[in-house]
N, C-alpha and C positions, 0 to 999 in steps of 0.2 A: 613438566608433565601436568602439574596442577593448573598452570595457566592455559594449556591447550584444552584441558577438560572444561575449564571455566569459559573459554571461548566457544566451544561446541554447545555447551548448555545455554550460553547467552544467545547464540544465533538461533538455536532451535526454539527456545521458549519465546523469544521476541518475534520470530516469524509466525509462530502459531498465534500469538496475541495480535499481531498486525492483521493476519488473515481473518481472525474472528471479528475484529472491528470492521474491516472492509465488508465482510459478509453481512454483518448486522446492518450497516448503512445501506448497502445495496438492496437488502430485503425490505427495509423501510421505504426506499426509493420506489420499488416496484409494487409494494402493497399499500402504502399510505400516501406518499407524495404524488405518484403517477400510477394509480391503480389500473387505469385503462390500458396503459402501455404495458404494464406487468402482465395483464390478462392476455393481451395479444401475443406477447413474447413467450408465454408459457408453453413448453413442449416443442417450440420451434427449433428445427435442426437444419433446415435448408439455408445455405449461405446467402443465396440470392434473396430469399424472403427476409432474412435477417438484415441484409443490406438495405432493402426497401423499407423495412420497419425503422431502421436507424435514420434513413434519409428523411422520414417524416416526424421523427421524434423531436420534442422540444429541446432547446439548448439547455434548459434547466435540468433536464434528466441527466445529461452528460456532466453538468457541473456538480450535481449531487454525487455522482460516481467519483469524480475527481476529488471532491471534498472527502469522501470515504477513503480514497487512496492516500490522501494527504494525512488525515487523522490516523489511519492505520499505520502508515510509515512512521509518523511522529511518535506514536505510542510504542510501537515495536522498537524503534531506534532508541528511544529513551530507556526502555527496559534493557536493551543490549548494552548500551553505554553504562548503565548502572551496574549490571552484572559483570561486564568486562571492564572493570574499573582501571586496569593498567593502561588500556588504550581505548578510551571511550569513543573518540572520534572514529577510529577504524571500525569498531564494532557497530556503531550507529550507521555509518555510511555503507557498511556491508549489508545491513538490513534494508536500507534505502535502495541499494542495488538489487537485492532479491525481490523487493516489491516491484521495482521497475521491470525486472525480468518477467515476473508473473503478469504484469500489465501487458508486456509484449506478447506473451502466450495468449492472453485473453483477447487482445486485439487481432491476433492471427486467426483465432477461432471465430470471432464475431467482429467483422470489419466495421470500425467506426469511421466517422469523418476524419479527414487528414489532420485538422487542427487538434483533434483529440490524441492522435499519435504523439505529436510533439509535447503536448501538455502531460500526457501519461508517462513520458520519459523524464520530464523535468520535475514534476511536482513531488513524487516520492523522494527523490534525492535531495531536493531543497528542504522538504519536511524533516528528513533524517539529519541533515546538516544543522537545522534549527534545534533539534532535540540534542544533538551532540554539544552544541554551544551551551544550551541550557544546563545540561548535566555537568559540563566542564566548569561552569561558573558556580554551580551549587556545591560541588565537592572537589577538593583538591585530589590530584592523582596520588594514589597510594603506591609507595615503592614496593618492588617485589620482595616477598618474604624469604 
């Protein structure tokens, strides 16, 4: 029962952390790095208008979003692996999967270019795997109590 509680805490805390990092980087992207694009996108709800806006958006804007997803997934996965110490890789990859699923939901609401779909699925999982490897090397697995 204790390990189940630890798993739930690990996933919730780490996903909240990952989401916070992603939101921070996407906010910086739209307000500092590409402020013109951020102003154009503000309040936009029409899918066709969003698709047109994305068609003219610089590739760099998408790369910053991917970097945010990677960093968010990495930090969230690291936290999950650290809290869920009995199965660090499973916890980390679960967070990577959750971030990838959130990316799918985001892409369904705001349709990006096709290449971004593929990258948006792969990047969070690869970042989570890297975090799991890092935690696995830094600390030995603790046997169940």
